[in-house]
N, C-alpha and C positions, 0 to 999 in steps of 0.2 A: 504493500500500500504506500509506503514511504521509501524513497530511495534518492540517490543522486544521479544526475545525468549531465553529460557535457552538451555544449551547443545550445545554451539557453537563449531564448529569443531576446533581441536587443532591449525590449522594454523591461526585461527582468533585471538588467544590470544596474538599474537605478538603486536597488536595495543594497547591493553588495558593497557600496562605497560609503554608506551612511554610518555615522558614529552611533554607538549604543551606550546609553547611560547604564551605570551599574544596576543590575536587577535587585529588587527588594523582595524578600519572601514575606508574604502576608499569610498569617495563620489565624485560625479561630482563637479568640480570646486575647489577641494582641490589642493593647490599649493605644488607640490613636485618637488624638484630640479632634482632628478634622480630616479623616482619610479622604484622599482625592478619588474621584471615580476611576481615573486612570493616572498612573504616575508619569512624570516627565521622562522623555527618552531622547533628549538632545534637541538641538536647534539647527536647522539647515537654512541658510540664506536663500531667498527665492526672489526672482524678478517678476514684475508685472507682465502678464500675457496680454497681447493686443490682437484684435481681429475685427473684420468688417461685417461678417455674415452671422456667425454664431459663436457662442462661448459656453464653456462649462468648467466648473471647479468642484472637486470632490477630494475625499480623504485618502485616495490610493491611486497611483498611476495606472494600474491595470483597469480599475473601474472607469477612470477618465477615458482611457483608450476605447473601452467598450461603448461608452456614451458618445464619443466623438464619431465613431463609425456609424452609429444610428443617425446622428445629425447629418453626417456627410451624405447618407443615402436618402435624405429628405425627410427623415423622421421628425416628429414633433417633440417639444420639450418633455412632455410626459412620457413619450416612448423612451427617450434617452434616460430619463430618471429611473425607469424600471430596469433597463439594462445595467445602469450604474449600481443600483441598489442590490441587484442579484449578485453582481461580482463582489461588492462590499461584504455581503453575507459570507462569501467564501474567504476573501483575503484579509478582512478586518473583523473576524468573528467576535472579538471582544466587545465590539461597540454597537452593532445593530444586526438585523436579519429578520427572516420571515417568522422567527419565534418571538418577535417583539412587536412594537407599534411605531406609529409615526404621526406627525402633523405636517400638512402639506398646503402651501399656498400656490394657486395656479392663476396666472394672468393670461387672459385671452386678448391678443392684440386686435383681432378683427372687430370685436364688439366692445373693447376697452372695459372688460369686466374682470373682477377678482373674486375667486372662490376659495373657501377654506375647507379642507378635507380632514376630518378627525378619524384617525385610525388608532386611537389610544386603546390600550388593553382594558378589559372589564373584569370586575371581581366575579367569581363563580356565584351561581344562585345559592349555593350552600354557605357562602361566606357569612361570618358572624363578627360582632364587634370585638370579641376577645381573641381574635385570631393570633395576634402577636403578643399575647400576655403570657407570662410564666405562671406556674402553679400558684405562686404567692400573689398573683394579680399585678405584678410589676411588668413593665415593658421588657421584652427580650432585647439583648444587645443586637445591633443591626447585623453583625456577621453571623450570629446564631440564627437569625431569621431568614437570611437571604438564600442560603444553600438548601436545595431540596424542593419538594413539591408544593409546600404551603404558600410560597411566595409567588407562584406562577399565575399570572392572569391570562385571560383569553387573548391570544395574539390578534392584532388588528391590521398589521402592515399590508398584507395582501388584499384584504377587502378595500382598503383605502386606495391602493394603487389601481385596482380593478375598477372602482367607482370613477376615479378621475380619468382613467384610460377610456372608459365607455363614452365620456363626453368630449374628450380632447385628443384622443390618440389618432394616429394616421396609419402606422404600421401594424400588422397583425400581432396580437398578444404573444403567440408562440415564438415568433422570431426574436423577441426581445430577451428571451432566456438563453439563446444559443451561446453567447460569449461565456456566461457563467458555467453552463454545462460543459463546454469545451475545456475551460480551465480546470474545472473540478475533475474531469476525466484525465487530461494530459498532465496536470500538475502545475503548480506555481511555486517560486522560491519563497521560503519562509523569510519574512522581512525582519530587519533589526528591531523595529518597534514591537511586532508581534512576539518575537523571541523574548524581548525584555518583559513584556506583560505576562507571558507564560511563566517566567521566573518569579514575578512579583505575586501572582495569584495562584497559590497552591493550597487550596482550602480542603480540609477534610470534608468528605461528602461529594467531591467530584465523581462523576460516574466513570465507569470503565471505558466507555466509548471515547470520552473526552481525553482520558489518559492515553489510550492507544493512538489516537489521532495526532496528538501534539507533543507527547513526551517519550523519552527513552525508557528502558527498563529500570534505570536507576532514578527515575522521576525527574531527571533534568530535561529542560525543553529541547526539542529537536534543534540541531545547530542552524545558525543563520545560513540561508542559501539552500537548505534541504528542499528538494522538490516534493511538495506536499500535495498528494492526491486525495480526493474526497469522493469516491464513487457513490457512497450512500446519498450525499447531497445531489450529485448529478442525477440519480434516479428520482429523487424527490422533485427536483426542478423539471425533469421531463414530464412527470405526471401533471404538475401544475401548468406547464406550458400547453399540454394537450387538452386538459379538461377545465382549465380556469381555476379560480380560487376555491371552487367547490371540492377540488381534489384534496385540498388541505383541510377544509373545515368539515368534511364528511368522509366516510370510507376508511381505508387502511391507515392513512397518515393520522387521522383524527383518533382512531382507536389506539394507535401506538402512543400518541401523546397522553391520552387518558391513562393508559396502563403504566407508562413511565412515571407520571405524576403521582399515581396512587401507590407505587412501590418504592418511590424515592425516599431518602432521608427526610424527616419532617413531612410525611405524606400529605398530599393535597387532595382537593375534592373537585377539581375541574372535571366537568362531565362532557360526554358527546353532545348533549343538548346545549350546553353552554357554547360549544364550538359551532354547532349548526345554526344557532339562533343569533350569532354575532353579526352586527351590521355596522359598517363605517357610516359616518354622518357628514353631510355637507352642511356647513355652518356659515353664518355671516362673519366676515372678517371684522376686527375691531380697528377703527381708523381714527386719526386725529391730526391736528396741525402741529408742525414744528417750523417756526419761522415761515419761509415761503413754500415749504414742502408739506406733503400729506404722507404720513407714516401709517402703514397698515400691518397688522400682525394677526396671530391666532387668538380667538376668544377662548373662554373656559371650555373644557377643563384645563387648558394651558393657562398659566398665569403670565406667560412671557409677553404677549401682546399688550395686556393692560399695564404691566409694570414698566415696560419700555416707554409706552406713551406717557405714563405718569411722570417718570423721571425727566423726559425731554420737556414736557409741558412746564414742570416746575423750574427747570433750568432756563427756559425762555423768559420766565418772569424774573428770575434772579439776575440773569445777564441778558438784557433785551436785545442787544446787537449780536454779540457772539461771546462765547466763553473765552476767558483769558488764555493766551498762548503760553503763559508761564505755568509749567505743568503742575507744580505742587499746589498753586492757587486753584487751578482747575480741578485737580483731584479732590481738594477739600470740598468744593461746591458740589461736585458730582457725587461723592460719597455721602454727603448729607442728604441730597435728594433721594439717593438710593435707599438710605435708611428708612425714610418715610414710606417709600413704595413697598419695601419688603415688610414693614409693619402692617400695612394694609393687606398685603398678600397673605400673610400668615393668619390674619383674622377672617378674611372674607372670601378668598378665592378657592373654588372647588368645582366639581362637576355641576354645571348649572341645570342639568336635568334632575338633580336631586336636592340642590340647595338654592335658595333665593339669593343669587349673587347680585349685589347692587351695581351692576356694570355701568349703567349710565351715570350714576352718582360718583363712581370712582374716577371717571375721566371728565367730569363736568368742569368747565373753566373756573367757576367761582370756588368750587371745592379745592381745586389744585392751586389756585391763587392763595387761598388760606393756608394750605399746607406749605407752599413755598415761603410764606412769611415766617415760618418757624426756623428757616435756615439763617444762621448768623454768619456773617463773613469772617468774624474774628474768633469763633469758638465752635467746637464740635458739640453736638447734642449727645454723643456717645450712643445712646439707645433711644430710638424713637418709639412713640406710642401710636397705635392705629387711630385713624380719624373716625368721624361719624358722617359718612357720605349719605346723601339722599337715597332712600330705598333700603337702607341697612335693616337687617332683620330686627323686629321688635324685641324678640328674646335675645339677650346678649350672648355672643359666641365666645368660646375660648380660643386661644391661639394654637395653631398647629406647630409641631416640633419634629416633623419627619425629617430624617437625615438627607434624603434625596441624593444619593451617590450615583447619579445617572450617567452611565457610560453611553455616549451618544455619537452620532455621525451626522454631518450636514453636507448637503449637496445643493448647488445652485446652477441653473441651466437657463440659457436664452437661445431659442432656435432661430432659424433664418427668417421666419415670419414675425419675429418679435414676441412670440409667446414665451412665458417664463415660468419656471418652477423653483421654489425655495422649499426644501423638505428637510426636516430634522427627524431622525429615526433613532431608536434606542432599544436595548434589552435590559436597561437599568445598570446594575453594577457590572464591572468588567467580567465578561463571559457569563453574565446573567446568573441564573440559578445553578449553573454548572451541570445541568442535565441535558443530555443530547438525544435527539430523536431524528432519524433519517438524515444524519449528517449536519443538522443545525442545532444550535443552542436555544433553550427556552429561557424566557425572561424571568426576572424576579421583581416585576413592576409593582406588585401589591405592597412591597415595602415602601412605596412612595405615599401610601396612606399614612395618616397619623396612627401610631400604635395604640394610642388611647383615644376612646370615643368621646370622652368628656373630661373636663377639669373643673373641680370645685362645683360640680353640678351643672356646668355650662357645656353645651354640645360643641364639638369641634366640627367645623364645616367639612374638613377633609377626612372625616371618619370613614371607615370601611363599611359598605353596605352592598347587598347583592346586586349585581349588574352595574354598579357604579364605576366610573373611570377615575383613577387617582390623579390628583393635581400634578402638573408638570411645570417646569421652568422653560421648556423648549420655546424658542422665539424666532422662527422663520419670519423674515421681515422684508417688505417691499416699500420703496420710496417713490413718490410721484411728484412731478413739478406742477406749476400753476396750470399748465395746459392739460394735465392728466396724463402726461407721458411718463412711462416707467424710466427712472434714472438709476436705480440701485436696488439690488437684492442681496440679502445677507442672512446668515444664521451661524450657529456655533454649537459645538459640544461643550461640556464643562459642568454638568450637574446644575445645582441651583445658582451657580455663578454665571450661567449662560446669559442671563439678563444683563449683567454688568459687562460681559465681553461684547455683546451686541451694542449696548449703549456707547461704549468707548469707541467702537469702530464707526458708528454713525456720526458721532461728534467729530472725530478726526476727519472723516470724509466731507461732512457738510459744513461744519464751522471752520475747520482749519484747511479745507480744500486739499487734503492729501489724496494721492491716488489710492486705489483700492488695496494694493499690496502694502503700501506704507501704512495705511490705516489699520490693516489686519496685524502687521508686524509691531505696531506700537505696543509698548509694555502694557500688560493687563493690570488693572487696579480696580478698587471699589469696596463697597461694604454691603454685607447682607444683613444689616442691622445688628452687627456685632463689631468685631475689630475692623479697622480699615486695612485691607489686604493689598500688598504691593508685590509685584512679580519679582521673585528672586533672580539674580543674575542679569538684571536689566537696569536701565537708567532709573526706573521707578524706585529702586532701593535707595537711591539718593534723596528721595522726597521724604524719607522717614522722619528726619529730625524737624524739618519745617512743619510737618503735620503733627508731630508730637507737641510742638510748641503751641499748636492750636487746640490741644486737648485730646487728640486722637490716640486711641489704643491701637498701635500699629503692629501688624504681623507681616514679615517678609517671607513669602512662601512660593513654592512652585504653583503655577496657575496654567494648567494644560488645556487651554482653549482648543477648539477645532474649527476656526473661522474659515468659511469659504464664500467668496462674494464676487459679484459682477457689477460693474458700473458703466453707464453709457458715456461715450466720449464723442468728440466732434465728428469722428469718421467711423464709428462702430461701437465696440465694446472693449473693456479691459477687465481682466480677471485676476483674482488673487487667492492664494492658498496659505494656510497657516504655517509658518516656519517651525512651529512646535510639533508638527506631525509630518507624515510622509506623503501628503497629497500634492496636487498640482492643478494649475489652470491651463486650459488649452482651447484654442478657437481657430476659426478659418475665416 
């Protein structure tokens, strides 16, 4: 199944020259203050890509090549997104795949319309509020909850892609799986980043299939460059290509998932009925102004769209013309606005099919003006309190405290007709639940719910309920000019810090007029209503003392974003890929 071969195709050599950060071994019971969804694995400088007709950016060169060929043959943006995502499932299994879910924005150039597709996982019908409580009633440690069957939600990725393809696709569904099937059959070289993560995540409870696929007999990861074949995944993808998403949600694949989940460590209760009844949803994007632009993102159950809009709206009131270019001063203002947005997020945002989310109130101009007035230019508030937006539930809610260690992947695509996709997909923690079926890993997204359903008698909006979708921070975002023309599309990986990564990039591109690659490469920073976090090993570390002088509790940490974006230029498009990961941008 795994072996070395000579004569690897030219695209494969990309991986063999990359630097690898020392691998960290993560084991159950290890005390980590704020474990990252994925560890840092080095930085590779990247240049902006430019093209006139079409552009795409994603987290792995082989996935980009698959999408590029689809666009070259006249395929639509959603066609390319499917091809890219299926290859990512194979070559970046730690981050996303058909065993997980996604949020997708699709812009149709012909009729200038934007649609939001919700492929978030759902809790099984048998899910109960005490799912992640120990026998003594206290919440389980996150690492104790994530491995095994209990953390697995009904996957939604394929249903979302199928729903979007039915409305916007040009090429046949089956053709879009061919690149991933070919690579799974012929093999691809194990990359430095994947090797690093396999060394970092070696949790008790990993299933035997995952071990056989990625590890040697001594439990060390397969060496960098090992030609990794996955015939089981090739068979799974052939079935889905031939029969559509129903091949996944019913029949042999569905039965295999249910059996694995029931027999896994921490057995789960996902049923064949849960799979058969799953439906992706088309929702209304959430949009709002920022200076002369219109910013649009995902509505709940993602919190990303609302939080990004809140931060930008507050910053416009704090700095009416543009944010200061002195980075420490800008970081102070941005972090303070983010504290306020995250406070609201933890109190109010959840699956709007189950909870009365005060969406209009949270982005109302008067409300955000009042929130912005709480930001002091000379002093940090350290920890913000949630506000009282119009439409807030009459009964007081408690704050959510889910860890949200979401290992994710983002892709951005613009096709030759100007249609665009920004999609963020995830299986939650790196390698999800560590349970493998048919060559793919199953998610552990149910740990994105609050482990406790109430605090001091007050309900938590993001509590687990049957059929409910856990809250997410994923923030695929599109930006339009005054004439309604798409000018920028972006999104990121990075767990609950995704919101901050996207905000940073938007400000760098819009306020400071950086090109998309410069904006992505800018040091990450921000606050999730806790410490002000600055990216280790970057110029941001030098902002620590000026921020501490303003009262910030500063932490200098690794911040492994996965930003991939596209920006309109005078003669076409420019694309950027995060230097912190192994992706690329390419166009024609």
